[in-house]
N, C-alpha and C positions, 0 to 999 in steps of 0.2 A: 359636711358644710365646708365651704372653702375658707381659707385664711382671710381672704379679702372681705367676705361677708362677716366673719367674726370681727375684723377690724372695723367695719362699718357699725356693727352692733355696739362696739365700745364707744364709738363716736356718738351714737344715739344715747347711750348711758351718760356720757359726759355732757352732752347738750341738755339732757333732762336735769342733771345735777346743777348745771350752770343756771338754768332757768328757774329752778325751784329754790336754790340756796343763795344765789347771787354771789357765789364765791369767785375767787380769782381763776380765770381760765387756765393758766399754766399749772396751778396747784391741782385743779380738778383733773386735767388730763394726765398729769404725772401720777396722781394717786390711782386712777383707774388703770393706767398702763402698768403700774407696778404690781398689780394683782393679776395681770394677764400672762398667759402662757404662749402668746404669739412670739414669733421670731422677730429679730431686730428690724428687718425690712418692713414687716407688716405693722409693727409698732410705729415706725416712722410714718407710714401711710396714714395711720390713725391720727397721729399728732399733727401732721400736715393738713389733713382734711378738717380736723377740728379747728385748727388755727385759721384756715381760710374761711370757714363758715363764720366764725366769730368776727373776723376782720371785715366781712361783707354782709353782716346780718341785716343791716338796713336795706340794702338793695335786694337781698334774697327775700326778705319779708315783703318788700314792695312787689316783687314778682308774684308771690302767693296772693297778696291782696288784690292785685289787678286782674288775676285770672280766676279767682274764686268768686264767681258771680253770685250775688245775693248772700255772701258770707262775709262777716267781719272777721278779720284774722284772730281777734280775741275769742271768737266762738269756736275756732278750730281746735280740736283736741291736741293737747301738747305733744303727745307721741306722734300723731299724724303730722303736725307742723314740723317737728324735728326730723322726721323721716324725709319730708319734702325738702327741708333745708339741705340735707346731705345730698340728695339727688340734684337739686338745683345748683349747688356748689360744684358738683362734678360736671354738670352740663355747661356751666358758664366759665369755670375757672380751671378745669382739668381736661383739656382736649384729648389727652392720651387715652381717656376712658371712653369707650363707645357709648353713644347715647342710649341705645337699647339695653346695654348692661346696667347703666345707672337707673333707668326707669324700671327694669325688671327686678333689680335688687330692692328698690323702694317698695314695689308691690309685694314682694315676698316678705319684707320686714313688716309691712302693714298687716299682712295676713297673720303673721306670727305674733305680733305685739298689739294688734288692735282688732278690728272687726273686718268681716268680708265687705261690708259697706264702705269701710275706710279704704280698703285696697282699691275699690272702684273710684272713690273720690280722689285718692292720691294719683291714680293713673290718669284720670281726666285732667287734673290740674297740671301734672307734669307734661302730658301730651300737648296741652294748650301752650304752655311755656315753650316747649320745644318748637312747635309750629311758628310761634311768634319770633323766635330767634334762629329759625332754620337757615336763613341766608348768612348770618354772621358765624354760625357754627360750621358752615361749609358742608352740610349734608343734604 
């Protein structure tokens, strides 16, 4: 497994902790990273990704809500929602990461941490978001 995927998995863990405990974001990510064996570069990637998701949570969740037809965001499984939050953050705020990489990483995490149905759901939502932002993403 790549270091970047491990870094994303740490962000998934941090987002889950944030959502379930209501703790302070900085304390959560620091605690999770302190237990990690990742190198400094990938720890920084995790910390940055987590911070960007938290800072843009309202917009990111709005993207999920507007593209999850017939699904209220409160009904989306927490793991699936957090996986999508990571990918959407990368799509909208981290242009150095290729779109296909962000979507594929999300699908793989959904397969690992959720269900096969979830991976298809995540893929569908992320592709719809990508298509709706294709012009501004420059792809």
